[in-house]
TORKOL-4160 file (C-alpha; in steps of 0.2 Angstrom, whole numbers, padded with zeros to 4 digits, m for minus):
480
<pt num="1" X="0313" Y="0572" Z="0500"/>
<pt num="2" X="0315" Y="0593" Z="0499"/>
<pt num="3" X="0330" Y="0598" Z="0511"/>
<pt num="4" X="0317" Y="0602" Z="0525"/>
<pt num="5" X="0312" Y="0583" Z="0526"/>
<pt num="6" X="0330" Y="0578" Z="0524"/>
<pt num="7" X="0334" Y="0589" Z="0540"/>
<pt num="8" X="0321" Y="0583" Z="0551"/>
<pt num="9" X="0327" Y="0566" Z="0544"/>
<pt num="10" X="0344" Y="0571" Z="0552"/>
<pt num="11" X="0339" Y="0578" Z="0567"/>
<pt num="12" X="0328" Y="0562" Z="0572"/>
<pt num="13" X="0341" Y="0550" Z="0571"/>
<pt num="14" X="0353" Y="0563" Z="0580"/>
<pt num="15" X="0342" Y="0563" Z="0593"/>
<pt num="16" X="0344" Y="0545" Z="0597"/>
<pt num="17" X="0360" Y="0542" Z="0590"/>
<pt num="18" X="0369" Y="0555" Z="0602"/>
<pt num="19" X="0364" Y="0545" Z="0617"/>
<pt num="20" X="0375" Y="0531" Z="0608"/>
<pt num="21" X="0391" Y="0545" Z="0610"/>
<pt num="22" X="0387" Y="0548" Z="0628"/>
<pt num="23" X="0388" Y="0530" Z="0635"/>
<pt num="24" X="0409" Y="0528" Z="0630"/>
<pt num="25" X="0412" Y="0544" Z="0638"/>
<pt num="26" X="0404" Y="0540" Z="0654"/>
<pt num="27" X="0413" Y="0521" Z="0654"/>
<pt num="28" X="0431" Y="0527" Z="0647"/>
<pt num="29" X="0438" Y="0536" Z="0663"/>
<pt num="30" X="0433" Y="0518" Z="0673"/>
<pt num="31" X="0442" Y="0508" Z="0658"/>
<pt num="32" X="0458" Y="0517" Z="0657"/>
<pt num="33" X="0461" Y="0516" Z="0676"/>
<pt num="34" X="0456" Y="0496" Z="0675"/>
<pt num="35" X="0466" Y="0493" Z="0660"/>
<pt num="36" X="0483" Y="0498" Z="0654"/>
<pt num="37" X="0490" Y="0506" Z="0638"/>
<pt num="38" X="0497" Y="0490" Z="0632"/>
<pt num="39" X="0480" Y="0481" Z="0631"/>
<pt num="40" X="0471" Y="0494" Z="0625"/>
<pt num="41" X="0486" Y="0492" Z="0613"/>
<pt num="42" X="0478" Y="0474" Z="0607"/>
<pt num="43" X="0461" Y="0481" Z="0609"/>
<pt num="44" X="0463" Y="0494" Z="0594"/>
<pt num="45" X="0471" Y="0480" Z="0585"/>
<pt num="46" X="0456" Y="0470" Z="0586"/>
<pt num="47" X="0445" Y="0484" Z="0581"/>
<pt num="48" X="0452" Y="0487" Z="0566"/>
<pt num="49" X="0453" Y="0471" Z="0561"/>
<pt num="50" X="0434" Y="0468" Z="0568"/>
<pt num="51" X="0428" Y="0481" Z="0559"/>
<pt num="52" X="0437" Y="0478" Z="0541"/>
<pt num="53" X="0431" Y="0460" Z="0542"/>
<pt num="54" X="0413" Y="0467" Z="0548"/>
<pt num="55" X="0413" Y="0477" Z="0533"/>
<pt num="56" X="0417" Y="0464" Z="0522"/>
<pt num="57" X="0408" Y="0449" Z="0525"/>
<pt num="58" X="0392" Y="0453" Z="0514"/>
<pt num="59" X="0403" Y="0458" Z="0501"/>
<pt num="60" X="0397" Y="0477" Z="0503"/>
<pt num="61" X="0378" Y="0468" Z="0496"/>
<pt num="62" X="0370" Y="0476" Z="0508"/>
<pt num="63" X="0373" Y="0493" Z="0500"/>
<pt num="64" X="0360" Y="0489" Z="0485"/>
<pt num="65" X="0348" Y="0487" Z="0498"/>
<pt num="66" X="0343" Y="0504" Z="0498"/>
<pt num="67" X="0345" Y="0506" Z="0482"/>
<pt num="68" X="0334" Y="0492" Z="0476"/>
<pt num="69" X="0320" Y="0496" Z="0466"/>
<pt num="70" X="0307" Y="0486" Z="0474"/>
<pt num="71" X="0304" Y="0478" Z="0493"/>
<pt num="72" X="0304" Y="0460" Z="0485"/>
<pt num="73" X="0321" Y="0465" Z="0479"/>
<pt num="74" X="0328" Y="0473" Z="0495"/>
<pt num="75" X="0321" Y="0456" Z="0506"/>
<pt num="76" X="0331" Y="0446" Z="0491"/>
<pt num="77" X="0346" Y="0455" Z="0492"/>
<pt num="78" X="0346" Y="0455" Z="0512"/>
<pt num="79" X="0346" Y="0436" Z="0511"/>
<pt num="80" X="0359" Y="0434" Z="0499"/>
<pt num="81" X="0369" Y="0447" Z="0513"/>
<pt num="82" X="0364" Y="0436" Z="0528"/>
<pt num="83" X="0370" Y="0420" Z="0516"/>
<pt num="84" X="0386" Y="0429" Z="0514"/>
<pt num="85" X="0389" Y="0433" Z="0532"/>
<pt num="86" X="0385" Y="0416" Z="0538"/>
<pt num="87" X="0395" Y="0407" Z="0526"/>
<pt num="88" X="0412" Y="0418" Z="0527"/>
<pt num="89" X="0410" Y="0417" Z="0547"/>
<pt num="90" X="0411" Y="0397" Z="0545"/>
<pt num="91" X="0424" Y="0395" Z="0534"/>
<pt num="92" X="0436" Y="0409" Z="0543"/>
<pt num="93" X="0433" Y="0399" Z="0560"/>
<pt num="94" X="0436" Y="0384" Z="0553"/>
<pt num="95" X="0451" Y="0390" Z="0544"/>
<pt num="96" X="0457" Y="0397" Z="0561"/>
<pt num="97" X="0454" Y="0381" Z="0570"/>
<pt num="98" X="0462" Y="0370" Z="0557"/>
<pt num="99" X="0479" Y="0382" Z="0559"/>
<pt num="100" X="0479" Y="0382" Z="0579"/>
<pt num="101" X="0476" Y="0364" Z="0578"/>
<pt num="102" X="0492" Y="0362" Z="0566"/>
<pt num="103" X="0502" Y="0373" Z="0576"/>
<pt num="104" X="0498" Y="0371" Z="0592"/>
<pt num="105" X="0494" Y="0352" Z="0594"/>
<pt num="106" X="0488" Y="0347" Z="0611"/>
<pt num="107" X="0492" Y="0363" Z="0616"/>
<pt num="108" X="0478" Y="0375" Z="0626"/>
<pt num="109" X="0468" Y="0387" Z="0615"/>
<pt num="110" X="0481" Y="0404" Z="0619"/>
<pt num="111" X="0478" Y="0422" Z="0619"/>
<pt num="112" X="0483" Y="0424" Z="0600"/>
<pt num="113" X="0468" Y="0412" Z="0596"/>
<pt num="114" X="0456" Y="0421" Z="0606"/>
<pt num="115" X="0461" Y="0436" Z="0600"/>
<pt num="116" X="0458" Y="0429" Z="0582"/>
<pt num="117" X="0441" Y="0422" Z="0586"/>
<pt num="118" X="0434" Y="0438" Z="0594"/>
<pt num="119" X="0439" Y="0446" Z="0577"/>
<pt num="120" X="0430" Y="0435" Z="0567"/>
<pt num="121" X="0414" Y="0432" Z="0576"/>
<pt num="122" X="0415" Y="0452" Z="0580"/>
<pt num="123" X="0415" Y="0455" Z="0560"/>
<pt num="124" X="0402" Y="0443" Z="0558"/>
<pt num="125" X="0390" Y="0451" Z="0569"/>
<pt num="126" X="0395" Y="0471" Z="0564"/>
<pt num="127" X="0389" Y="0463" Z="0547"/>
<pt num="128" X="0373" Y="0457" Z="0551"/>
<pt num="129" X="0369" Y="0476" Z="0560"/>
<pt num="130" X="0375" Y="0482" Z="0544"/>
<pt num="131" X="0363" Y="0472" Z="0534"/>
<pt num="132" X="0349" Y="0476" Z="0547"/>
<pt num="133" X="0353" Y="0496" Z="0547"/>
<pt num="134" X="0353" Y="0496" Z="0528"/>
<pt num="135" X="0336" Y="0488" Z="0528"/>
<pt num="136" X="0327" Y="0499" Z="0541"/>
<pt num="137" X="0336" Y="0515" Z="0530"/>
<pt num="138" X="0326" Y="0510" Z="0514"/>
<pt num="139" X="0312" Y="0510" Z="0526"/>
<pt num="140" X="0317" Y="0527" Z="0535"/>
<pt num="141" X="0316" Y="0517" Z="0553"/>
<pt num="142" X="0326" Y="0529" Z="0559"/>
<pt num="143" X="0322" Y="0527" Z="0578"/>
<pt num="144" X="0326" Y="0507" Z="0576"/>
<pt num="145" X="0343" Y="0512" Z="0568"/>
<pt num="146" X="0346" Y="0523" Z="0584"/>
<pt num="147" X="0342" Y="0508" Z="0594"/>
<pt num="148" X="0354" Y="0497" Z="0588"/>
<pt num="149" X="0369" Y="0509" Z="0589"/>
<pt num="150" X="0363" Y="0515" Z="0606"/>
<pt num="151" X="0362" Y="0496" Z="0609"/>
<pt num="152" X="0381" Y="0491" Z="0605"/>
<pt num="153" X="0389" Y="0505" Z="0614"/>
<pt num="154" X="0379" Y="0501" Z="0630"/>
<pt num="155" X="0383" Y="0485" Z="0630"/>
<pt num="156" X="0400" Y="0484" Z="0624"/>
<pt num="157" X="0404" Y="0494" Z="0637"/>
<pt num="158" X="0394" Y="0485" Z="0652"/>
<pt num="159" X="0404" Y="0467" Z="0646"/>
<pt num="160" X="0420" Y="0479" Z="0646"/>
<pt num="161" X="0418" Y="0483" Z="0664"/>
<pt num="162" X="0413" Y="0467" Z="0670"/>
<pt num="163" X="0426" Y="0458" Z="0663"/>
<pt num="164" X="0439" Y="0471" Z="0669"/>
<pt num="165" X="0431" Y="0470" Z="0686"/>
<pt num="166" X="0426" Y="0453" Z="0692"/>
<pt num="167" X="0435" Y="0443" Z="0681"/>
<pt num="168" X="0452" Y="0452" Z="0679"/>
<pt num="169" X="0453" Y="0445" Z="0663"/>
<pt num="170" X="0469" Y="0453" Z="0651"/>
<pt num="171" X="0460" Y="0451" Z="0637"/>
<pt num="172" X="0443" Y="0458" Z="0644"/>
<pt num="173" X="0442" Y="0474" Z="0632"/>
<pt num="174" X="0440" Y="0463" Z="0616"/>
<pt num="175" X="0430" Y="0449" Z="0624"/>
<pt num="176" X="0418" Y="0462" Z="0631"/>
<pt num="177" X="0418" Y="0472" Z="0615"/>
<pt num="178" X="0415" Y="0453" Z="0607"/>
<pt num="179" X="0399" Y="0449" Z="0619"/>
<pt num="180" X="0393" Y="0466" Z="0617"/>
<pt num="181" X="0391" Y="0465" Z="0597"/>
<pt num="182" X="0386" Y="0446" Z="0598"/>
<pt num="183" X="0371" Y="0450" Z="0606"/>
<pt num="184" X="0365" Y="0464" Z="0596"/>
<pt num="185" X="0368" Y="0454" Z="0580"/>
<pt num="186" X="0358" Y="0439" Z="0586"/>
<pt num="187" X="0344" Y="0452" Z="0588"/>
<pt num="188" X="0346" Y="0459" Z="0572"/>
<pt num="189" X="0347" Y="0444" Z="0564"/>
<pt num="190" X="0329" Y="0439" Z="0573"/>
<pt num="191" X="0323" Y="0454" Z="0566"/>
<pt num="192" X="0327" Y="0451" Z="0550"/>
<pt num="193" X="0317" Y="0435" Z="0548"/>
<pt num="194" X="0304" Y="0442" Z="0540"/>
<pt num="195" X="0315" Y="0445" Z="0523"/>
<pt num="196" X="0309" Y="0428" Z="0521"/>
<pt num="197" X="0291" Y="0431" Z="0519"/>
<pt num="198" X="0291" Y="0428" Z="0501"/>
<pt num="199" X="0303" Y="0412" Z="0505"/>
<pt num="200" X="0321" Y="0408" Z="0503"/>
<pt num="201" X="0328" Y="0413" Z="0488"/>
<pt num="202" X="0336" Y="0399" Z="0475"/>
<pt num="203" X="0353" Y="0395" Z="0472"/>
<pt num="204" X="0350" Y="0400" Z="0452"/>
<pt num="205" X="0340" Y="0419" Z="0462"/>
<pt num="206" X="0356" Y="0419" Z="0473"/>
<pt num="207" X="0367" Y="0418" Z="0456"/>
<pt num="208" X="0356" Y="0432" Z="0446"/>
<pt num="209" X="0355" Y="0444" Z="0460"/>
<pt num="210" X="0375" Y="0443" Z="0463"/>
<pt num="211" X="0378" Y="0446" Z="0445"/>
<pt num="212" X="0366" Y="0459" Z="0442"/>
<pt num="213" X="0373" Y="0470" Z="0458"/>
<pt num="214" X="0391" Y="0462" Z="0454"/>
<pt num="215" X="0397" Y="0482" Z="0454"/>
<pt num="216" X="0398" Y="0481" Z="0474"/>
<pt num="217" X="0410" Y="0467" Z="0477"/>
<pt num="218" X="0422" Y="0473" Z="0462"/>
<pt num="219" X="0422" Y="0488" Z="0467"/>
<pt num="220" X="0415" Y="0492" Z="0485"/>
<pt num="221" X="0422" Y="0475" Z="0491"/>
<pt num="222" X="0440" Y="0481" Z="0488"/>
<pt num="223" X="0437" Y="0498" Z="0490"/>
<pt num="224" X="0433" Y="0495" Z="0509"/>
<pt num="225" X="0446" Y="0483" Z="0512"/>
<pt num="226" X="0457" Y="0499" Z="0506"/>
<pt num="227" X="0449" Y="0511" Z="0517"/>
<pt num="228" X="0448" Y="0500" Z="0534"/>
<pt num="229" X="0466" Y="0495" Z="0529"/>
<pt num="230" X="0470" Y="0513" Z="0529"/>
<pt num="231" X="0462" Y="0519" Z="0544"/>
<pt num="232" X="0470" Y="0504" Z="0554"/>
<pt num="233" X="0486" Y="0506" Z="0547"/>
<pt num="234" X="0495" Y="0517" Z="0557"/>
<pt num="235" X="0490" Y="0504" Z="0572"/>
<pt num="236" X="0497" Y="0490" Z="0562"/>
<pt num="237" X="0512" Y="0495" Z="0559"/>
<pt num="238" X="0517" Y="0502" Z="0577"/>
<pt num="239" X="0513" Y="0485" Z="0580"/>
<pt num="240" X="0525" Y="0478" Z="0568"/>
<pt num="241" X="0538" Y="0488" Z="0575"/>
<pt num="242" X="0534" Y="0485" Z="0593"/>
<pt num="243" X="0528" Y="0501" Z="0600"/>
<pt num="244" X="0512" Y="0495" Z="0609"/>
<pt num="245" X="0510" Y="0509" Z="0620"/>
<pt num="246" X="0510" Y="0520" Z="0608"/>
<pt num="247" X="0498" Y="0511" Z="0597"/>
<pt num="248" X="0486" Y="0510" Z="0615"/>
<pt num="249" X="0489" Y="0529" Z="0617"/>
<pt num="250" X="0483" Y="0531" Z="0597"/>
<pt num="251" X="0469" Y="0519" Z="0598"/>
<pt num="252" X="0462" Y="0526" Z="0612"/>
<pt num="253" X="0462" Y="0545" Z="0606"/>
<pt num="254" X="0454" Y="0540" Z="0588"/>
<pt num="255" X="0442" Y="0531" Z="0601"/>
<pt num="256" X="0440" Y="0547" Z="0611"/>
<pt num="257" X="0441" Y="0560" Z="0594"/>
<pt num="258" X="0430" Y="0548" Z="0582"/>
<pt num="259" X="0417" Y="0542" Z="0591"/>
<pt num="260" X="0405" Y="0558" Z="0591"/>
<pt num="261" X="0413" Y="0561" Z="0572"/>
<pt num="262" X="0409" Y="0542" Z="0569"/>
<pt num="263" X="0390" Y="0544" Z="0576"/>
<pt num="264" X="0388" Y="0562" Z="0566"/>
<pt num="265" X="0393" Y="0556" Z="0549"/>
<pt num="266" X="0383" Y="0542" Z="0550"/>
<pt num="267" X="0369" Y="0550" Z="0555"/>
<pt num="268" X="0369" Y="0562" Z="0539"/>
<pt num="269" X="0376" Y="0550" Z="0528"/>
<pt num="270" X="0360" Y="0538" Z="0529"/>
<pt num="271" X="0348" Y="0552" Z="0525"/>
<pt num="272" X="0360" Y="0560" Z="0510"/>
<pt num="273" X="0362" Y="0540" Z="0503"/>
<pt num="274" X="0342" Y="0541" Z="0503"/>
<pt num="275" X="0343" Y="0559" Z="0495"/>
<pt num="276" X="0356" Y="0555" Z="0483"/>
<pt num="277" X="0347" Y="0537" Z="0479"/>
<pt num="278" X="0332" Y="0546" Z="0475"/>
<pt num="279" X="0335" Y="0564" Z="0469"/>
<pt num="280" X="0350" Y="0565" Z="0463"/>
<pt num="281" X="0345" Y="0562" Z="0445"/>
<pt num="282" X="0329" Y="0569" Z="0446"/>
<pt num="283" X="0332" Y="0584" Z="0459"/>
<pt num="284" X="0350" Y="0587" Z="0456"/>
<pt num="285" X="0351" Y="0606" Z="0464"/>
<pt num="286" X="0339" Y="0598" Z="0478"/>
<pt num="287" X="0355" Y="0587" Z="0482"/>
<pt num="288" X="0369" Y="0599" Z="0479"/>
<pt num="289" X="0360" Y="0612" Z="0491"/>
<pt num="290" X="0360" Y="0600" Z="0504"/>
<pt num="291" X="0379" Y="0595" Z="0501"/>
<pt num="292" X="0383" Y="0614" Z="0503"/>
<pt num="293" X="0373" Y="0617" Z="0516"/>
<pt num="294" X="0380" Y="0606" Z="0527"/>
<pt num="295" X="0397" Y="0606" Z="0523"/>
<pt num="296" X="0398" Y="0624" Z="0528"/>
<pt num="297" X="0387" Y="0621" Z="0545"/>
<pt num="298" X="0399" Y="0607" Z="0550"/>
<pt num="299" X="0413" Y="0621" Z="0548"/>
<pt num="300" X="0406" Y="0635" Z="0555"/>
<pt num="301" X="0401" Y="0624" Z="0569"/>
<pt num="302" X="0415" Y="0610" Z="0571"/>
<pt num="303" X="0430" Y="0617" Z="0566"/>
<pt num="304" X="0433" Y="0630" Z="0582"/>
<pt num="305" X="0430" Y="0616" Z="0594"/>
<pt num="306" X="0442" Y="0604" Z="0586"/>
<pt num="307" X="0455" Y="0617" Z="0590"/>
<pt num="308" X="0452" Y="0620" Z="0607"/>
<pt num="309" X="0452" Y="0601" Z="0609"/>
<pt num="310" X="0470" Y="0599" Z="0600"/>
<pt num="311" X="0477" Y="0615" Z="0610"/>
<pt num="312" X="0473" Y="0608" Z="0627"/>
<pt num="313" X="0470" Y="0585" Z="0622"/>
<pt num="314" X="0485" Y="0583" Z="0636"/>
<pt num="315" X="0477" Y="0593" Z="0650"/>
<pt num="316" X="0459" Y="0587" Z="0647"/>
<pt num="317" X="0462" Y="0568" Z="0644"/>
<pt num="318" X="0475" Y="0566" Z="0660"/>
<pt num="319" X="0460" Y="0573" Z="0670"/>
<pt num="320" X="0449" Y="0560" Z="0661"/>
<pt num="321" X="0459" Y="0544" Z="0659"/>
<pt num="322" X="0470" Y="0547" Z="0674"/>
<pt num="323" X="0491" Y="0549" Z="0678"/>
<pt num="324" X="0495" Y="0532" Z="0666"/>
<pt num="325" X="0490" Y="0540" Z="0653"/>
<pt num="326" X="0502" Y="0554" Z="0653"/>
<pt num="327" X="0508" Y="0558" Z="0633"/>
<pt num="328" X="0492" Y="0553" Z="0624"/>
<pt num="329" X="0489" Y="0572" Z="0622"/>
<pt num="330" X="0500" Y="0577" Z="0611"/>
<pt num="331" X="0492" Y="0560" Z="0598"/>
<pt num="332" X="0476" Y="0565" Z="0601"/>
<pt num="333" X="0482" Y="0584" Z="0596"/>
<pt num="334" X="0489" Y="0574" Z="0579"/>
<pt num="335" X="0473" Y="0567" Z="0574"/>
<pt num="336" X="0460" Y="0580" Z="0578"/>
<pt num="337" X="0462" Y="0588" Z="0560"/>
<pt num="338" X="0458" Y="0571" Z="0551"/>
<pt num="339" X="0443" Y="0569" Z="0563"/>
<pt num="340" X="0438" Y="0586" Z="0556"/>
<pt num="341" X="0441" Y="0581" Z="0538"/>
<pt num="342" X="0431" Y="0565" Z="0541"/>
<pt num="343" X="0416" Y="0577" Z="0546"/>
<pt num="344" X="0418" Y="0583" Z="0529"/>
<pt num="345" X="0420" Y="0569" Z="0519"/>
<pt num="346" X="0413" Y="0554" Z="0530"/>
<pt num="347" X="0396" Y="0556" Z="0526"/>
<pt num="348" X="0394" Y="0560" Z="0505"/>
<pt num="349" X="0403" Y="0545" Z="0501"/>
<pt num="350" X="0389" Y="0536" Z="0494"/>
<pt num="351" X="0388" Y="0548" Z="0478"/>
<pt num="352" X="0401" Y="0536" Z="0471"/>
<pt num="353" X="0387" Y="0520" Z="0472"/>
<pt num="354" X="0372" Y="0530" Z="0468"/>
<pt num="355" X="0381" Y="0539" Z="0452"/>
<pt num="356" X="0390" Y="0520" Z="0446"/>
<pt num="357" X="0407" Y="0527" Z="0448"/>
<pt num="358" X="0415" Y="0517" Z="0461"/>
<pt num="359" X="0430" Y="0512" Z="0450"/>
<pt num="360" X="0434" Y="0533" Z="0452"/>
<pt num="361" X="0438" Y="0531" Z="0469"/>
<pt num="362" X="0446" Y="0514" Z="0471"/>
<pt num="363" X="0460" Y="0520" Z="0459"/>
<pt num="364" X="0463" Y="0536" Z="0470"/>
<pt num="365" X="0462" Y="0524" Z="0487"/>
<pt num="366" X="0473" Y="0513" Z="0477"/>
<pt num="367" X="0486" Y="0525" Z="0474"/>
<pt num="368" X="0485" Y="0535" Z="0489"/>
<pt num="369" X="0485" Y="0521" Z="0501"/>
<pt num="370" X="0501" Y="0514" Z="0493"/>
<pt num="371" X="0509" Y="0531" Z="0492"/>
<pt num="372" X="0504" Y="0530" Z="0513"/>
<pt num="373" X="0509" Y="0512" Z="0516"/>
<pt num="374" X="0527" Y="0514" Z="0511"/>
<pt num="375" X="0529" Y="0532" Z="0517"/>
<pt num="376" X="0524" Y="0525" Z="0535"/>
<pt num="377" X="0533" Y="0508" Z="0534"/>
<pt num="378" X="0549" Y="0517" Z="0528"/>
<pt num="379" X="0548" Y="0530" Z="0543"/>
<pt num="380" X="0546" Y="0519" Z="0556"/>
<pt num="381" X="0559" Y="0510" Z="0551"/>
<pt num="382" X="0574" Y="0522" Z="0549"/>
<pt num="383" X="0566" Y="0534" Z="0566"/>
<pt num="384" X="0556" Y="0523" Z="0576"/>
<pt num="385" X="0546" Y="0539" Z="0584"/>
<pt num="386" X="0530" Y="0534" Z="0586"/>
<pt num="387" X="0525" Y="0553" Z="0586"/>
<pt num="388" X="0532" Y="0557" Z="0570"/>
<pt num="389" X="0524" Y="0541" Z="0561"/>
<pt num="390" X="0508" Y="0550" Z="0569"/>
<pt num="391" X="0512" Y="0566" Z="0562"/>
<pt num="392" X="0514" Y="0559" Z="0544"/>
<pt num="393" X="0500" Y="0549" Z="0545"/>
<pt num="394" X="0490" Y="0563" Z="0550"/>
<pt num="395" X="0496" Y="0574" Z="0536"/>
<pt num="396" X="0493" Y="0562" Z="0523"/>
<pt num="397" X="0474" Y="0558" Z="0529"/>
<pt num="398" X="0471" Y="0577" Z="0527"/>
<pt num="399" X="0480" Y="0579" Z="0510"/>
<pt num="400" X="0471" Y="0561" Z="0504"/>
<pt num="401" X="0453" Y="0569" Z="0512"/>
<pt num="402" X="0456" Y="0585" Z="0503"/>
<pt num="403" X="0456" Y="0575" Z="0486"/>
<pt num="404" X="0442" Y="0564" Z="0492"/>
<pt num="405" X="0431" Y="0581" Z="0492"/>
<pt num="406" X="0435" Y="0587" Z="0477"/>
<pt num="407" X="0432" Y="0569" Z="0469"/>
<pt num="408" X="0414" Y="0569" Z="0477"/>
<pt num="409" X="0411" Y="0585" Z="0470"/>
<pt num="410" X="0417" Y="0580" Z="0451"/>
<pt num="411" X="0406" Y="0562" Z="0453"/>
<pt num="412" X="0391" Y="0571" Z="0459"/>
<pt num="413" X="0393" Y="0585" Z="0445"/>
<pt num="414" X="0393" Y="0599" Z="0459"/>
<pt num="415" X="0400" Y="0615" Z="0456"/>
<pt num="416" X="0416" Y="0615" Z="0460"/>
<pt num="417" X="0415" Y="0632" Z="0465"/>
<pt num="418" X="0410" Y="0626" Z="0479"/>
<pt num="419" X="0422" Y="0615" Z="0482"/>
<pt num="420" X="0436" Y="0628" Z="0483"/>
<pt num="421" X="0424" Y="0639" Z="0493"/>
<pt num="422" X="0425" Y="0625" Z="0507"/>
<pt num="423" X="0442" Y="0625" Z="0508"/>
<pt num="424" X="0444" Y="0645" Z="0508"/>
<pt num="425" X="0436" Y="0645" Z="0522"/>
<pt num="426" X="0440" Y="0632" Z="0532"/>
<pt num="427" X="0458" Y="0639" Z="0529"/>
<pt num="428" X="0454" Y="0655" Z="0533"/>
<pt num="429" X="0443" Y="0650" Z="0549"/>
<pt num="430" X="0457" Y="0640" Z="0553"/>
<pt num="431" X="0471" Y="0653" Z="0553"/>
<pt num="432" X="0460" Y="0664" Z="0562"/>
<pt num="433" X="0454" Y="0654" Z="0576"/>
<pt num="434" X="0473" Y="0646" Z="0578"/>
<pt num="435" X="0478" Y="0664" Z="0582"/>
<pt num="436" X="0467" Y="0669" Z="0594"/>
<pt num="437" X="0469" Y="0653" Z="0605"/>
<pt num="438" X="0489" Y="0655" Z="0604"/>
<pt num="439" X="0486" Y="0673" Z="0609"/>
<pt num="440" X="0477" Y="0667" Z="0623"/>
<pt num="441" X="0489" Y="0653" Z="0628"/>
<pt num="442" X="0504" Y="0666" Z="0627"/>
<pt num="443" X="0495" Y="0680" Z="0635"/>
<pt num="444" X="0489" Y="0670" Z="0652"/>
<pt num="445" X="0504" Y="0658" Z="0659"/>
<pt num="446" X="0491" Y="0653" Z="0671"/>
<pt num="447" X="0483" Y="0635" Z="0661"/>
<pt num="448" X="0466" Y="0637" Z="0668"/>
<pt num="449" X="0463" Y="0655" Z="0664"/>
<pt num="450" X="0469" Y="0649" Z="0647"/>
<pt num="451" X="0457" Y="0636" Z="0644"/>
<pt num="452" X="0444" Y="0646" Z="0653"/>
<pt num="453" X="0445" Y="0660" Z="0642"/>
<pt num="454" X="0447" Y="0648" Z="0627"/>
<pt num="455" X="0431" Y="0641" Z="0631"/>
<pt num="456" X="0422" Y="0656" Z="0632"/>
<pt num="457" X="0429" Y="0661" Z="0615"/>
<pt num="458" X="0421" Y="0645" Z="0608"/>
<pt num="459" X="0404" Y="0644" Z="0616"/>
<pt num="460" X="0402" Y="0664" Z="0612"/>
<pt num="461" X="0408" Y="0662" Z="0594"/>
<pt num="462" X="0397" Y="0644" Z="0592"/>
<pt num="463" X="0383" Y="0656" Z="0599"/>
<pt num="464" X="0383" Y="0669" Z="0584"/>
<pt num="465" X="0387" Y="0654" Z="0570"/>
<pt num="466" X="0374" Y="0647" Z="0577"/>
<pt num="467" X="0360" Y="0664" Z="0575"/>
<pt num="468" X="0369" Y="0664" Z="0560"/>
<pt num="469" X="0365" Y="0649" Z="0552"/>
<pt num="470" X="0346" Y="0650" Z="0558"/>
<pt num="471" X="0343" Y="0669" Z="0550"/>
<pt num="472" X="0348" Y="0661" Z="0533"/>
<pt num="473" X="0336" Y="0646" Z="0535"/>
<pt num="474" X="0325" Y="0658" Z="0538"/>
<pt num="475" X="0329" Y="0669" Z="0524"/>
<pt num="476" X="0329" Y="0652" Z="0513"/>
<pt num="477" X="0313" Y="0648" Z="0518"/>
<pt num="478" X="0305" Y="0665" Z="0516"/>
<pt num="479" X="0312" Y="0665" Z="0498"/>
<pt num="480" X="0302" Y="0648" Z="0493"/>
């Protein structure tokens, strides 16, 4: 697969998945008026742990489906993943009900129990969808992958509005999200029925496969747990110190900012995973060229809009979400740099699996997460100011992502000079755009005029960058 085929596949999957990011933005103004910030805080906690469990239920064996050498092996690995998911879900549900029965004998099920059950069931649904997406990724069926992502966003949005309006349930956010995920999970499970066309794998075959691909649960599973824990620890620590409203503000800010980031990086990441799995060792320069071109394209097209959003986050979000969300802007502004760094680091993460170097990123993650956790707990306990806690988290996340990107280039055996060029370009453009936006804001006292002129600067600069990138692409094609 050359870079033009890779670009075509990215466009194919993006054309569908862009629809998925529109749905939450359409529904969010309504949800922010149906639910209080405290309720969004509980939803944020639910979402963090549902995503963590969902990415762990298959013990990360679903990642082996893409790199399986034969279709038969991919079908067998899909079965192994489904068995792991169902077994893990049943065990966790039994443990939850047992603990609830012991602690609350003859007492009606509490909201906490409902929250716990929602997390487990949602996690299983997410895991089933991950297996389905991995199999479709292997087959290059990007339209099917896009359909699942769009369906997830649409159904969870519909159910969250339904529970919030007709049922007037405070827990409607996570109950609605669970209902939507379950429906999509059932569809994916039904669609995976063909994986048994060669028969159900035996116990012996299960053990053989589990041992052969043991690096995924040994290295990738702990890494996934650490990554999810790290991403969600800010929400968790705010809950620990009873800053529930702040958790809601952070959670909603991340939802708004990370939705387009997540969809874009997943789309690029799936194409990159296929490209790297097939050509990293045979056509190394093709993979390296794809990585460098994508990095610089993201920097030129996404950095300025990110800075613009950080500058005027409070103004936009109050209009979008309503007056009860006053104070959400500073949290969003602090989280925007983290989201931008994720645009650079989230999609090439599969380089560690393809290069069989999972232990490298695992060691780095353990060290950095331990440092971040200790620091956040200390700051939250000693200062008890959620904005400072969020600022510290943002700073640590930026430093972590810079180191992560360096490891991507080292493990992928790409030229590190390209990595340093990325850092220099990002720093230079950040300073330049920041000064321009700051100058506009200082010169014009009218906030609407400042926003309008800044937006005009964003549009003109983006159009120039797009034209430059198109010219470079034509020159590159002409040189072939």
